[in-house]
N, CA, C and O atoms as a GROMACS GRO file, in nm:
protein
  436
    1MET      N    1   0.339   1.488  -1.248
    1MET     CA    2   0.385   1.355  -1.281
    1MET      C    3   0.383   1.345  -1.434
    1MET      O    4   0.285   1.382  -1.497
    2ASN      N    5   0.491   1.295  -1.491
    2ASN     CA    6   0.494   1.282  -1.636
    2ASN      C    7   0.412   1.162  -1.682
    2ASN      O    8   0.374   1.078  -1.600
    3MET      N    9   0.386   1.153  -1.810
    3MET     CA   10   0.299   1.048  -1.865
    3MET      C   11   0.355   0.909  -1.838
    3MET      O   12   0.278   0.817  -1.807
    4LYS      N   13   0.486   0.890  -1.849
    4LYS     CA   14   0.546   0.758  -1.825
    4LYS      C   15   0.518   0.710  -1.683
    4LYS      O   16   0.480   0.595  -1.663
    5LYS      N   17   0.536   0.798  -1.586
    5LYS     CA   18   0.510   0.759  -1.447
    5LYS      C   19   0.362   0.734  -1.425
    5LYS      O   20   0.325   0.642  -1.351
    6THR      N   21   0.277   0.813  -1.486
    6THR     CA   22   0.133   0.793  -1.474
    6THR      C   23   0.094   0.656  -1.527
    6THR      O   24   0.014   0.586  -1.464
    7ILE      N   25   0.148   0.617  -1.641
    7ILE     CA   26   0.117   0.487  -1.699
    7ILE      C   27   0.168   0.375  -1.608
    7ILE      O   28   0.100   0.274  -1.591
    8GLN      N   29   0.286   0.393  -1.549
    8GLN     CA   30   0.339   0.292  -1.457
    8GLN      C   31   0.248   0.277  -1.336
    8GLN      O   32   0.220   0.165  -1.293
    9VAL      N   33   0.203   0.387  -1.280
    9VAL     CA   34   0.115   0.380  -1.164
    9VAL      C   35  -0.018   0.315  -1.202
    9VAL      O   36  -0.072   0.237  -1.124
   10CYS      N   37  -0.069   0.347  -1.319
   10CYS     CA   38  -0.194   0.287  -1.366
   10CYS      C   39  -0.180   0.136  -1.381
   10CYS      O   40  -0.267   0.060  -1.338
   11ALA      N   41  -0.072   0.094  -1.443
   11ALA     CA   42  -0.049  -0.050  -1.460
   11ALA      C   43  -0.039  -0.119  -1.326
   11ALA      O   44  -0.090  -0.229  -1.309
   12LEU      N   45   0.024  -0.054  -1.231
   12LEU     CA   46   0.037  -0.109  -1.097
   12LEU      C   47  -0.100  -0.120  -1.032
   12LEU      O   48  -0.130  -0.222  -0.969
   13MET      N   49  -0.183  -0.018  -1.045
   13MET     CA   50  -0.317  -0.021  -0.987
   13MET      C   51  -0.400  -0.134  -1.046
   13MET      O   52  -0.472  -0.204  -0.974
   14ILE      N   53  -0.391  -0.152  -1.177
   14ILE     CA   54  -0.466  -0.260  -1.243
   14ILE      C   55  -0.421  -0.395  -1.191
   14ILE      O   56  -0.503  -0.481  -1.159
   15ALA      N   57  -0.290  -0.415  -1.182
   15ALA     CA   58  -0.237  -0.543  -1.135
   15ALA      C   59  -0.278  -0.570  -0.991
   15ALA      O   60  -0.323  -0.680  -0.959
   16VAL      N   61  -0.264  -0.472  -0.906
   16VAL     CA   62  -0.298  -0.491  -0.765
   16VAL      C   63  -0.448  -0.511  -0.748
   16VAL      O   64  -0.490  -0.594  -0.668
   17SER      N   65  -0.528  -0.436  -0.821
   17SER     CA   66  -0.673  -0.453  -0.811
   17SER      C   67  -0.714  -0.595  -0.846
   17SER      O   68  -0.797  -0.655  -0.778
   18GLY      N   69  -0.656  -0.649  -0.952
   18GLY     CA   70  -0.685  -0.787  -0.990
   18GLY      C   71  -0.639  -0.887  -0.887
   18GLY      O   72  -0.708  -0.986  -0.861
   19LEU      N   73  -0.523  -0.864  -0.828
   19LEU     CA   74  -0.473  -0.954  -0.725
   19LEU      C   75  -0.565  -0.957  -0.605
   19LEU      O   76  -0.595  -1.064  -0.552
   20PHE      N   77  -0.610  -0.841  -0.560
   20PHE     CA   78  -0.694  -0.838  -0.442
   20PHE      C   79  -0.834  -0.888  -0.471
   20PHE      O   80  -0.895  -0.951  -0.384
   21ALA      N   81  -0.887  -0.862  -0.588
   21ALA     CA   82  -1.021  -0.908  -0.620
   21ALA      C   83  -1.027  -1.059  -0.629
   21ALA      O   84  -1.129  -1.119  -0.596
   22GLY      N   85  -0.920  -1.122  -0.674
   22GLY     CA   86  -0.919  -1.267  -0.691
   22GLY      C   87  -0.873  -1.343  -0.570
   22GLY      O   88  -0.888  -1.465  -0.566
   23ALA      N   89  -0.817  -1.277  -0.473
   23ALA     CA   90  -0.765  -1.346  -0.355
   23ALA      C   91  -0.865  -1.339  -0.241
   23ALA      O   92  -0.946  -1.247  -0.233
   24ALA      N   93  -0.859  -1.436  -0.153
   24ALA     CA   94  -0.941  -1.433  -0.033
   24ALA      C   95  -0.871  -1.340   0.065
   24ALA      O   96  -0.784  -1.384   0.140
   25PHE      N   97  -0.909  -1.214   0.065
   25PHE     CA   98  -0.837  -1.112   0.140
   25PHE      C   99  -0.936  -1.028   0.216
   25PHE      O  100  -1.036  -0.983   0.160
   26ALA      N  101  -0.912  -1.007   0.342
   26ALA     CA  102  -0.998  -0.920   0.422
   26ALA      C  103  -0.909  -0.832   0.507
   26ALA      O  104  -0.826  -0.882   0.583
   27ALA      N  105  -0.926  -0.704   0.496
   27ALA     CA  106  -0.843  -0.612   0.573
   27ALA      C  107  -0.918  -0.482   0.595
   27ALA      O  108  -1.010  -0.450   0.521
   28ALA      N  109  -0.878  -0.409   0.696
   28ALA     CA  110  -0.943  -0.282   0.726
   28ALA      C  111  -0.892  -0.172   0.633
   28ALA      O  112  -0.972  -0.100   0.574
   29ASN      N  113  -0.763  -0.158   0.620
   29ASN     CA  114  -0.703  -0.058   0.531
   29ASN      C  115  -0.554  -0.084   0.527
   29ASN      O  116  -0.477  -0.009   0.588
   30ASP      N  117  -0.511  -0.186   0.458
   30ASP     CA  118  -0.370  -0.223   0.451
   30ASP      C  119  -0.292  -0.126   0.364
   30ASP      O  120  -0.343  -0.070   0.267
   31GLN      N  121  -0.166  -0.108   0.401
   31GLN     CA  122  -0.073  -0.029   0.322
   31GLN      C  123   0.040  -0.120   0.276
   31GLN      O  124   0.098  -0.193   0.356
   32ILE      N  125   0.071  -0.115   0.148
   32ILE     CA  126   0.178  -0.198   0.092
   32ILE      C  127   0.290  -0.105   0.048
   32ILE      O  128   0.271  -0.021  -0.040
   33THR      N  129   0.406  -0.120   0.108
   33THR     CA  130   0.522  -0.041   0.067
   33THR      C  131   0.644  -0.131   0.045
   33THR      O  132   0.746  -0.086  -0.009
   34THR      N  133   0.633  -0.257   0.086
   34THR     CA  134   0.742  -0.353   0.068
   34THR      C  135   0.687  -0.481   0.007
   34THR      O  136   0.567  -0.490  -0.020
   35THR      N  137   0.772  -0.578  -0.012
   35THR     CA  138   0.730  -0.704  -0.073
   35THR      C  139   0.627  -0.775   0.013
   35THR      O  140   0.642  -0.784   0.135
   36THR      N  141   0.523  -0.826  -0.050
   36THR     CA  142   0.420  -0.904   0.016
   36THR      C  143   0.388  -1.024  -0.072
   36THR      O  144   0.425  -1.026  -0.189
   37VAL      N  145   0.319  -1.124  -0.019
   37VAL     CA  146   0.290  -1.247  -0.093
   37VAL      C  147   0.141  -1.258  -0.122
   37VAL      O  148   0.058  -1.241  -0.032
   38PHE      N  149   0.108  -1.286  -0.247
   38PHE     CA  150  -0.029  -1.312  -0.290
   38PHE      C  151  -0.034  -1.447  -0.358
   38PHE      O  152   0.037  -1.468  -0.456
   39GLY      N  153  -0.114  -1.538  -0.309
   39GLY     CA  154  -0.135  -1.666  -0.376
   39GLY      C  155  -0.007  -1.740  -0.407
   39GLY      O  156   0.002  -1.806  -0.511
   40GLY      N  157   0.092  -1.731  -0.322
   40GLY     CA  158   0.217  -1.803  -0.341
   40GLY      C  159   0.323  -1.726  -0.418
   40GLY      O  160   0.437  -1.772  -0.427
   41GLY      N  161   0.288  -1.611  -0.475
   41GLY     CA  162   0.386  -1.529  -0.547
   41GLY      C  163   0.410  -1.399  -0.475
   41GLY      O  164   0.322  -1.350  -0.404
   42SER      N  165   0.528  -1.342  -0.491
   42SER     CA  166   0.558  -1.216  -0.423
   42SER      C  167   0.530  -1.097  -0.514
   42SER      O  168   0.540  -1.106  -0.636
   43PHE      N  169   0.496  -0.986  -0.451
   43PHE     CA  170   0.469  -0.862  -0.522
   43PHE      C  171   0.535  -0.750  -0.444
   43PHE      O  172   0.528  -0.747  -0.322
   44SER      N  173   0.600  -0.658  -0.515
   44SER     CA  174   0.661  -0.542  -0.452
   44SER      C  175   0.629  -0.419  -0.535
   44SER      O  176   0.654  -0.418  -0.655
   45PRO      N  177   0.575  -0.314  -0.473
   45PRO     CA  178   0.546  -0.192  -0.549
   45PRO      C  179   0.676  -0.124  -0.592
   45PRO      O  180   0.783  -0.152  -0.538
   46SER      N  181   0.664  -0.036  -0.688
   46SER     CA  182   0.780   0.042  -0.733
   46SER      C  183   0.842   0.118  -0.617
   46SER      O  184   0.778   0.140  -0.514
   47ASN      N  185   0.966   0.159  -0.635
   47ASN     CA  186   1.039   0.232  -0.533
   47ASN      C  187   0.962   0.358  -0.492
   47ASN      O  188   0.921   0.437  -0.577
   48LYS      N  189   0.944   0.377  -0.363
   48LYS     CA  190   0.880   0.495  -0.305
   48LYS      C  191   0.733   0.510  -0.346
   48LYS      O  192   0.681   0.621  -0.354
   49VAL      N  193   0.666   0.396  -0.373
   49VAL     CA  194   0.523   0.396  -0.402
   49VAL      C  195   0.452   0.329  -0.286
   49VAL      O  196   0.495   0.224  -0.238
   50MET      N  197   0.343   0.390  -0.240
   50MET     CA  198   0.259   0.331  -0.136
   50MET      C  199   0.126   0.294  -0.198
   50MET      O  200   0.067   0.372  -0.273
   51ILE      N  201   0.077   0.175  -0.166
   51ILE     CA  202  -0.053   0.129  -0.210
   51ILE      C  203  -0.139   0.106  -0.088
   51ILE      O  204  -0.097   0.038   0.006
   52LYS      N  205  -0.258   0.162  -0.087
   52LYS     CA  206  -0.353   0.139   0.020
   52LYS      C  207  -0.468   0.056  -0.036
   52LYS      O  208  -0.521   0.088  -0.143
   53VAL      N  209  -0.505  -0.050   0.035
   53VAL     CA  210  -0.608  -0.141  -0.014
   53VAL      C  211  -0.705  -0.174   0.098
   53VAL      O  212  -0.665  -0.201   0.211
   54THR      N  213  -0.832  -0.171   0.064
   54THR     CA  214  -0.937  -0.217   0.154
   54THR      C  215  -1.017  -0.324   0.080
   54THR      O  216  -1.052  -0.306  -0.037
   55SER      N  217  -1.045  -0.434   0.148
   55SER     CA  218  -1.124  -0.540   0.088
   55SER      C  219  -1.209  -0.603   0.197
   55SER      O  220  -1.161  -0.629   0.307
   56THR      N  221  -1.336  -0.627   0.166
   56THR     CA  222  -1.426  -0.687   0.263
   56THR      C  223  -1.459  -0.832   0.232
   56THR      O  224  -1.510  -0.904   0.318
   57ASP      N  225  -1.432  -0.875   0.111
   57ASP     CA  226  -1.454  -1.015   0.072
   57ASP      C  227  -1.364  -1.046  -0.047
   57ASP      O  228  -1.276  -0.966  -0.080
   58SER      N  229  -1.385  -1.158  -0.112
   58SER     CA  230  -1.294  -1.199  -0.220
   58SER      C  231  -1.318  -1.129  -0.352
   58SER      O  232  -1.243  -1.150  -0.447
   59VAL      N  233  -1.422  -1.046  -0.362
   59VAL     CA  234  -1.449  -0.977  -0.489
   59VAL      C  235  -1.460  -0.826  -0.478
   59VAL      O  236  -1.456  -0.757  -0.580
   60SER      N  237  -1.471  -0.772  -0.359
   60SER     CA  238  -1.486  -0.627  -0.341
   60SER      C  239  -1.356  -0.566  -0.293
   60SER      O  240  -1.292  -0.619  -0.201
   61TYR      N  241  -1.316  -0.456  -0.353
   61TYR     CA  242  -1.193  -0.390  -0.314
   61TYR      C  243  -1.201  -0.240  -0.343
   61TYR      O  244  -1.281  -0.196  -0.426
   62GLN      N  245  -1.116  -0.164  -0.276
   62GLN     CA  246  -1.088  -0.025  -0.305
   62GLN      C  247  -0.938  -0.011  -0.294
   62GLN      O  248  -0.877  -0.066  -0.202
   63ALA      N  249  -0.876   0.062  -0.384
   63ALA     CA  250  -0.730   0.078  -0.381
   63ALA      C  251  -0.691   0.218  -0.425
   63ALA      O  252  -0.752   0.276  -0.515
   64THR      N  253  -0.589   0.272  -0.360
   64THR     CA  254  -0.527   0.397  -0.403
   64THR      C  255  -0.377   0.378  -0.399
   64THR      O  256  -0.327   0.291  -0.327
   65SER      N  257  -0.306   0.456  -0.476
   65SER     CA  258  -0.160   0.449  -0.474
   65SER      C  259  -0.102   0.584  -0.512
   65SER      O  260  -0.170   0.669  -0.570
   66GLY      N  261   0.024   0.602  -0.476
   66GLY     CA  262   0.092   0.725  -0.511
   66GLY      C  263   0.237   0.721  -0.470
   66GLY      O  264   0.275   0.644  -0.381
   67HIS      N  265   0.319   0.803  -0.534
   67HIS     CA  266   0.459   0.815  -0.496
   67HIS      C  267   0.469   0.894  -0.366
   67HIS      O  268   0.403   0.996  -0.350
   68THR      N  269   0.550   0.845  -0.274
   68THR     CA  270   0.566   0.913  -0.146
   68THR      C  271   0.684   1.010  -0.147
   68THR      O  272   0.710   1.077  -0.047
   69THR      N  273   0.755   1.017  -0.258
   69THR     CA  274   0.864   1.114  -0.273
   69THR      C  275   0.849   1.181  -0.409
   69THR      O  276   0.876   1.120  -0.513
   70GLY      N  277   0.806   1.305  -0.408
   70GLY     CA  278   0.799   1.381  -0.531
   70GLY      C  279   0.667   1.375  -0.606
   70GLY      O  280   0.639   1.464  -0.685
   71GLY      N  281   0.586   1.273  -0.583
   71GLY     CA  282   0.461   1.259  -0.657
   71GLY      C  283   0.355   1.356  -0.611
   71GLY      O  284   0.349   1.391  -0.493
   72THR      N  285   0.271   1.402  -0.703
   72THR     CA  286   0.165   1.496  -0.669
   72THR      C  287   0.026   1.445  -0.707
   72THR      O  288  -0.068   1.524  -0.715
   73ARG      N  289   0.012   1.314  -0.730
   73ARG     CA  290  -0.118   1.256  -0.764
   73ARG      C  291  -0.141   1.127  -0.687
   73ARG      O  292  -0.049   1.049  -0.663
   74THR      N  293  -0.266   1.107  -0.650
   74THR     CA  294  -0.313   0.978  -0.598
   74THR      C  295  -0.394   0.914  -0.709
   74THR      O  296  -0.479   0.979  -0.770
   75MET      N  297  -0.369   0.787  -0.736
   75MET     CA  298  -0.447   0.710  -0.832
   75MET      C  299  -0.541   0.622  -0.752
   75MET      O  300  -0.504   0.573  -0.646
   76GLY      N  301  -0.663   0.599  -0.801
   76GLY     CA  302  -0.758   0.519  -0.727
   76GLY      C  303  -0.851   0.440  -0.815
   76GLY      O  304  -0.875   0.475  -0.931
   77SER      N  305  -0.904   0.330  -0.758
   77SER     CA  306  -1.000   0.246  -0.828
   77SER      C  307  -1.075   0.163  -0.724
   77SER      O  308  -1.031   0.152  -0.610
   78SER      N  309  -1.187   0.104  -0.765
   78SER     CA  310  -1.261   0.015  -0.677
   78SER      C  311  -1.338  -0.086  -0.760
   78SER      O  312  -1.359  -0.067  -0.880
   79SER      N  313  -1.380  -0.194  -0.695
   79SER     CA  314  -1.459  -0.294  -0.766
   79SER      C  315  -1.597  -0.239  -0.802
   79SER      O  316  -1.658  -0.284  -0.898
   80ALA      N  317  -1.646  -0.142  -0.725
   80ALA     CA  318  -1.776  -0.082  -0.754
   80ALA      C  319  -1.771   0.007  -0.879
   80ALA      O  320  -1.872   0.021  -0.949
   81ASP      N  321  -1.655   0.065  -0.907
   81ASP     CA  322  -1.636   0.153  -1.022
   81ASP      C  323  -1.492   0.132  -1.071
   81ASP      O  324  -1.404   0.212  -1.038
   82PRO      N  325  -1.467   0.027  -1.151
   82PRO     CA  326  -1.329  -0.013  -1.182
   82PRO      C  327  -1.252   0.075  -1.280
   82PRO      O  328  -1.149   0.033  -1.333
   83LYS      N  329  -1.299   0.196  -1.306
   83LYS     CA  330  -1.219   0.290  -1.384
   83LYS      C  331  -1.102   0.336  -1.297
   83LYS      O  332  -1.103   0.316  -1.175
   84ILE      N  333  -1.003   0.398  -1.357
   84ILE     CA  334  -0.892   0.454  -1.280
   84ILE      C  335  -0.911   0.604  -1.272
   84ILE      O  336  -0.934   0.672  -1.373
   85TYR      N  337  -0.901   0.655  -1.150
   85TYR     CA  338  -0.920   0.796  -1.122
   85TYR      C  339  -0.791   0.854  -1.063
   85TYR      O  340  -0.705   0.779  -1.016
   86TRP      N  341  -0.779   0.986  -1.066
   86TRP     CA  342  -0.667   1.052  -1.000
   86TRP      C  343  -0.716   1.179  -0.933
   86TRP      O  344  -0.818   1.237  -0.970
   87GLN      N  345  -0.640   1.220  -0.832
   87GLN     CA  346  -0.663   1.349  -0.768
   87GLN      C  347  -0.529   1.405  -0.722
   87GLN      O  348  -0.435   1.329  -0.695
   88SER      N  349  -0.520   1.535  -0.714
   88SER     CA  350  -0.396   1.599  -0.670
   88SER      C  351  -0.373   1.574  -0.522
   88SER      O  352  -0.468   1.558  -0.444
   89LYS      N  353  -0.245   1.571  -0.484
   89LYS     CA  354  -0.207   1.562  -0.344
   89LYS      C  355  -0.084   1.648  -0.323
   89LYS      O  356  -0.019   1.688  -0.420
   90GLU      N  357  -0.051   1.675  -0.200
   90GLU     CA  358   0.070   1.750  -0.170
   90GLU      C  359   0.192   1.670  -0.214
   90GLU      O  360   0.193   1.547  -0.202
   91LYS      N  361   0.293   1.737  -0.264
   91LYS     CA  362   0.414   1.670  -0.308
   91LYS      C  363   0.472   1.588  -0.194
   91LYS      O  364   0.489   1.638  -0.083
   92SER      N  365   0.501   1.462  -0.223
   92SER     CA  366   0.562   1.366  -0.130
   92SER      C  367   0.470   1.319  -0.019
   92SER      O  368   0.515   1.245   0.069
   93ALA      N  369   0.342   1.357  -0.019
   93ALA     CA  370   0.248   1.309   0.083
   93ALA      C  371   0.204   1.166   0.049
   93ALA      O  372   0.217   1.122  -0.065
   94ALA      N  373   0.152   1.097   0.148
   94ALA     CA  374   0.096   0.964   0.125
   94ALA      C  375  -0.028   0.977   0.037
   94ALA      O  376  -0.091   1.083   0.034
   95PRO      N  377  -0.063   0.871  -0.036
   95PRO     CA  378  -0.185   0.877  -0.117
   95PRO      C  379  -0.309   0.889  -0.030
   95PRO      O  380  -0.306   0.857   0.089
   96ALA      N  381  -0.418   0.935  -0.089
   96ALA     CA  382  -0.546   0.947  -0.018
   96ALA      C  383  -0.591   0.809   0.028
   96ALA      O  384  -0.550   0.707  -0.028
   97ASP      N  385  -0.675   0.806   0.131
   97ASP     CA  386  -0.732   0.680   0.177
   97ASP      C  387  -0.823   0.621   0.069
   97ASP      O  388  -0.869   0.692  -0.020
   98THR      N  389  -0.848   0.493   0.080
   98THR     CA  390  -0.934   0.425  -0.018
   98THR      C  391  -1.077   0.476  -0.009
   98THR      O  392  -1.120   0.526   0.094
   99THR      N  393  -1.149   0.463  -0.120
   99THR     CA  394  -1.287   0.511  -0.128
   99THR      C  395  -1.362   0.435  -0.237
   99THR      O  396  -1.301   0.377  -0.326
  100THR      N  397  -1.493   0.436  -0.228
  100THR     CA  398  -1.576   0.386  -0.338
  100THR      C  399  -1.647   0.501  -0.408
  100THR      O  400  -1.714   0.481  -0.509
  101ASP      N  401  -1.631   0.623  -0.354
  101ASP     CA  402  -1.698   0.741  -0.410
  101ASP      C  403  -1.596   0.831  -0.479
  101ASP      O  404  -1.522   0.906  -0.413
  102PHE      N  405  -1.593   0.824  -0.610
  102PHE     CA  406  -1.500   0.905  -0.688
  102PHE      C  407  -1.571   1.024  -0.753
  102PHE      O  408  -1.522   1.081  -0.850
  103SER      N  409  -1.687   1.063  -0.698
  103SER     CA  410  -1.765   1.169  -0.760
  103SER      C  411  -1.718   1.310  -0.725
  103SER      O  412  -1.752   1.405  -0.796
  104SER      N  413  -1.642   1.326  -0.618
  104SER     CA  414  -1.601   1.459  -0.575
  104SER      C  415  -1.450   1.467  -0.561
  104SER      O  416  -1.390   1.400  -0.478
  105GLY      N  417  -1.388   1.551  -0.644
  105GLY     CA  418  -1.245   1.573  -0.634
  105GLY      C  419  -1.158   1.474  -0.712
  105GLY      O  420  -1.036   1.487  -0.712
  106TRP      N  421  -1.218   1.378  -0.778
  106TRP     CA  422  -1.144   1.278  -0.855
  106TRP      C  423  -1.173   1.299  -1.004
  106TRP      O  424  -1.284   1.339  -1.041
  107THR      N  425  -1.074   1.272  -1.088
  107THR     CA  426  -1.087   1.286  -1.233
  107THR      C  427  -1.060   1.151  -1.297
  107THR      O  428  -0.965   1.082  -1.260
  108THR      N  429  -1.143   1.112  -1.394
  108THR     CA  430  -1.122   0.986  -1.466
  108THR      C  431  -0.995   0.997  -1.549
  108THR      O  432  -0.974   1.097  -1.618
  109LEU      N  433  -0.913   0.896  -1.544
  109LEU     CA  434  -0.790   0.897  -1.623
  109LEU      C  435  -0.819   0.863  -1.766
  109LEU      O  436  -0.727   0.858  -1.848
   0.00000   0.00000   0.00000
């Protein structure tokens, strides 16, 4: 993934993380690939990007994202460790599932 795409994915992760942390949202492991509504406004991920989000209350979240066509990295973050991390994935595969443990196989961006 080139630097421009990496920055776009990072910006997307930051925006989505903030949206989920501030919203009253509870889900087991939602996947966002099309337009969805948060707090009265709509949000749509970039073309061919999948975002996976888990949230147990209005302040805790875990999120990962990645391109489902051509991308070879999963980006991830959580409320427990709000840095942005990445890990390699198979080209065009879905991003890794959400996690709060970025200690194994993840690299700080």
